[in-house]
Every structure is written in C-alpha cells, then in structure tokens.
C-alpha positions in Angstrom: 6.7 -6.0 -5.0 6.6 -9.9 -5.4 2.8 -9.9 -4.2 1.9 -7.3 -7.1 4.1 -9.0 -9.6 2.4 -12.6 -8.7 -0.9 -10.7 -8.7 -0.6 -9.6 -11.9 0.6 -13.0 -13.5 -2.3 -14.4 -11.8 -4.4 -11.9 -13.8 -2.5 -12.5 -17.2 -3.3 -16.1 -17.1 -7.0 -15.8 -15.9 -7.5 -13.3 -19.1 -5.5 -15.6 -21.5 -7.5 -18.7 -20.5 -11.0 -17.1 -19.8 -13.8 -18.3 -22.2 -14.4 -15.8 -24.8 -17.4 -15.0 -26.8 -17.9 -15.9 -30.6 -17.1 -12.8 -32.5 -19.9 -13.4 -35.0 -22.7 -11.3 -33.3 -25.5 -12.1 -35.8 -25.5 -14.2 -39.0 -22.7 -14.1 -41.0 -22.8 -11.3 -44.0 -23.2 -12.5 -47.3 -20.3 -11.5 -49.7 -19.5 -11.3 -53.3 -15.7 -10.6 -53.4 -14.5 -9.1 -56.6 -10.9 -8.5 -57.5 -8.2 -7.6 -59.9 -5.8 -10.3 -58.5 -3.0 -10.2 -61.0 -0.1 -7.6 -60.6 0.0 -7.2 -56.8 -0.5 -9.5 -53.8 -2.7 -7.5 -51.7 -5.9 -8.9 -53.2 -4.5 -12.6 -52.1 -4.0 -11.3 -48.8 -7.6 -9.7 -48.8 -9.1 -13.2 -49.8 -7.3 -15.0 -47.3 -8.9 -12.6 -44.6 -12.2 -13.1 -46.1 -12.0 -16.6 -45.5 -10.7 -16.3 -41.8 -13.9 -14.4 -41.6 -15.8 -17.1 -42.8 -14.1 -19.4 -40.5 -15.2 -17.5 -37.5 -18.7 -17.3 -38.6 -18.5 -13.8 -39.6 -18.8 -14.2 -43.5 -20.4 -16.2 -46.3 -18.4 -16.3 -49.4 -21.4 -16.5 -52.0 -18.5 -15.7 -55.2 -15.6 -14.5 -56.3 -14.9 -12.5 -59.3 -12.4 -11.7 -61.3 -11.9 -8.4 -62.9 -8.1 -8.8 -64.5 -7.1 -10.2 -67.8 -5.0 -12.8 -66.9 -5.6 -16.6 -67.5 -4.2 -17.8 -64.6 -5.7 -16.0 -62.0 -9.0 -17.8 -62.0 -6.8 -20.9 -61.0 -4.8 -19.2 -58.6 -8.5 -18.2 -56.8 -9.7 -21.4 -57.2 -6.4 -23.0 -55.6 -6.9 -20.3 -52.6 -10.5 -21.3 -52.1 -9.5 -25.2 -51.9 -6.7 -24.4 -49.7 -9.3 -22.9 -47.2 -11.5 -25.9 -47.5 -14.1 -24.1 -49.8 -13.7 -25.6 -53.3 -17.3 -25.0 -54.7 -17.4 -21.4 -54.2 -18.5 -20.1 -57.7 -16.0 -18.3 -59.7 -16.5 -15.8 -62.3 -14.5 -13.7 -65.0 -14.8 -10.8 -66.5 -16.0 -9.9 -69.8 -15.2 -6.7 -71.7 -12.1 -5.1 -69.5 -10.6 -2.4 -71.3 -6.7 -1.8 -70.7 -5.2 1.2 -72.4 -7.1 4.5 -73.7 -9.0 5.1 -75.7 -9.2 1.5 -77.3 -8.5 -1.7 -75.9 -4.8 -3.1 -76.2 -5.9 -6.4 -75.4 -2.8 -6.6 -73.0 -2.7 -9.4 -70.1 -1.9 -8.2 -66.9 1.1 -10.1 -65.9 1.7 -11.8 -62.8 4.3 -13.0 -61.2 2.6 -15.8 -58.4 -0.7 -16.5 -60.3 0.8 -19.3 -62.7 2.9 -20.7 -59.6 0.2 -21.2 -56.9 -2.5 -22.8 -59.5 0.4 -25.1 -60.6 1.4 -26.0 -56.8 -1.9 -26.4 -55.2 -5.1 -28.3 -56.2 -7.7 -26.6 -57.9 -10.5 -27.8 -60.8 -10.5 -24.3 -62.9 -8.1 -24.9 -65.6 -8.1 -21.2 -66.8 -10.0 -18.1 -66.4 -11.8 -17.6 -69.4 -13.6 -21.2 -68.4 -15.4 -19.5 -65.9 -18.5 -18.2 -66.5 -19.0 -14.0 -67.0 -18.7 -12.3 -63.9 -21.6 -10.2 -64.1 -24.1 -12.9 -64.9 -22.9 -15.0 -62.0 -23.5 -12.0 -59.8 -27.0 -11.7 -61.2 -27.9 -15.1 -60.6 -26.8 -15.1 -57.0 -28.5 -11.7 -56.5 -31.8 -13.1 -57.8 -31.6 -16.1 -55.1 -31.2 -13.7 -52.4 -33.4 -11.6 -50.0 -33.0 -7.9 -50.9 -30.2 -6.1 -49.0 -28.7 -9.3 -48.1 -25.3 -9.2 -49.9 -22.4 -7.1 -49.8 -20.8 -6.8 -52.9 -16.5 -6.1 -52.1 -14.8 -5.0 -55.0 -11.1 -4.4 -54.4 -10.5 -3.7 -58.0 -11.7 -2.9 -61.3 -15.0 -2.2 -61.7 -15.6 -4.0 -65.2 -17.8 -7.1 -63.1 -20.1 -4.4 -61.5 -20.5 -2.5 -64.6 -21.2 -6.3 -66.5 -24.1 -6.8 -63.5 -25.7 -3.1 -63.9 -25.7 -4.0 -67.8 -27.4 -7.5 -67.9 -30.8 -7.6 -69.4 -33.9 -9.4 -68.0 -33.3 -13.1 -68.3 -34.7 -16.5 -67.4 -33.1 -16.1 -63.5 -35.1 -12.4 -63.2 -37.0 -11.6 -66.3 -39.5 -9.0 -66.5 -42.4 -11.3 -66.6 -42.0 -13.2 -63.8 -39.9 -10.3 -61.6 -40.2 -6.6 -62.9 -36.7 -6.1 -62.2 -34.3 -4.3 -64.3 -30.6 -5.4 -64.1 -29.8 -2.0 -61.8 -33.0 -2.3 -59.8 -31.6 -6.2 -58.9 -28.2 -5.5 -58.0 -29.6 -2.4 -55.8 -32.3 -4.4 -54.0 -30.1 -7.6 -53.4 -26.5 -6.0 -52.7 -26.7 -3.7 -49.7 -23.4 -2.3 -50.4 -20.4 -2.0 -52.8 -17.7 -0.7 -50.9 -14.5 0.2 -53.4 -11.7 2.6 -52.8 -13.0 4.2 -56.0 -16.2 4.9 -54.8 -14.8 6.1 -51.3 -12.4 8.3 -53.2 -15.7 9.8 -55.5 -17.4 10.3 -52.3 -14.7 11.9 -50.4 -14.3 9.2 -47.8 -10.9 8.1 -48.7 
C-alpha cells in the first residue's frame, strides 16, 4: 500500500503545481451591472464576483446602475468598486422608481450596511442622486459599443432598463446622425439582459 500511497501523493502534487491555462478563452465580456442593492446583501456578493471575473480577464465592467431608492447605495457601490481597484467605473442612479401601488409612496428602501460601507471605505460619490440618470448613462455607453457586444446583468428592479428603453434620440445617437430609436439602440448593442424576472416569464426559472 505504501507505493500506491506515495504515487497518489506525487500525482496530487503534480496536479497542484502544474501550469493552468487562463480561464478567459476570449476577450472579456463587456458588462453593465444593474442592481437594487439595499436591503439584502446578495447584490454585494454578485458585484464582488463580477470584479473577480474582471480580475481574471473574463469581464469588463462598463457601468453599474442602482435601481433602488437609497442615497447611501451609490456611495456604497463606489466604495466597492474602489476597493477592487476600479474607482472610475461610471455609476448611474434610478429616476422614477415606483415604491407601492397604485401610486409611489416615496418610501426609501432601507439598508443596514450601505451607509456603514460608504463611511468606512474610500469613495468619491457623495450620494446616489449625484450620479447621472442610469437610463441615460446606459444609452451613452451602448451607443459607443459595437452591436451585440454588451451584456446587461440586472439583479433587481427593471426601472433602469425601462428608463433606457424610454430615452429619446439625443446628441449621442440622434435620429439625424444615427437612425436608432432608444429600443433599437439597446437591442443592437446589448446582447442579452438576463434577469430573474425575464427567466421566470420565459419559464426558465
């Protein structure tokens, strides 16, 4: 049994120290990350995983949009991006979220951690509402990218995606210079927008 045991140990050592190919088989996937970060911490983990993928060369984070109503979440996102060495990632903030039905109550979505993270770690964004309209930010980014080259990952409310689809032609991609409507701009540049809501609606959840 001793020879076999030694052989197994040798094989494990070889496997552990053998050169490993890069996980990135091609160019990094360009990602817009749309989050309702506030009450739960799952979106924090998702953003951390996305940064880890960027570190591996598998993803390029073009922007992060906040779809929740909370003035501390934008600074929290900025602090997380800064922690991972990407302080210049553009951040957008929702305009027009509806909390409550049939009318918006104006209620803020509480967070037990966003203010603490923002207070404890370096960042530049003072409050969420100082960030640009997320829908307009997405439009600007998508207009600058080749068709079918961006993946929008939404892990929360669809407010910002609705805002993107509702944006009118503008100086970035006007009907005169580029005959794209807001929806066609999103359809052409954004390859897919995987969300739990879309998966559920299509029966894939």
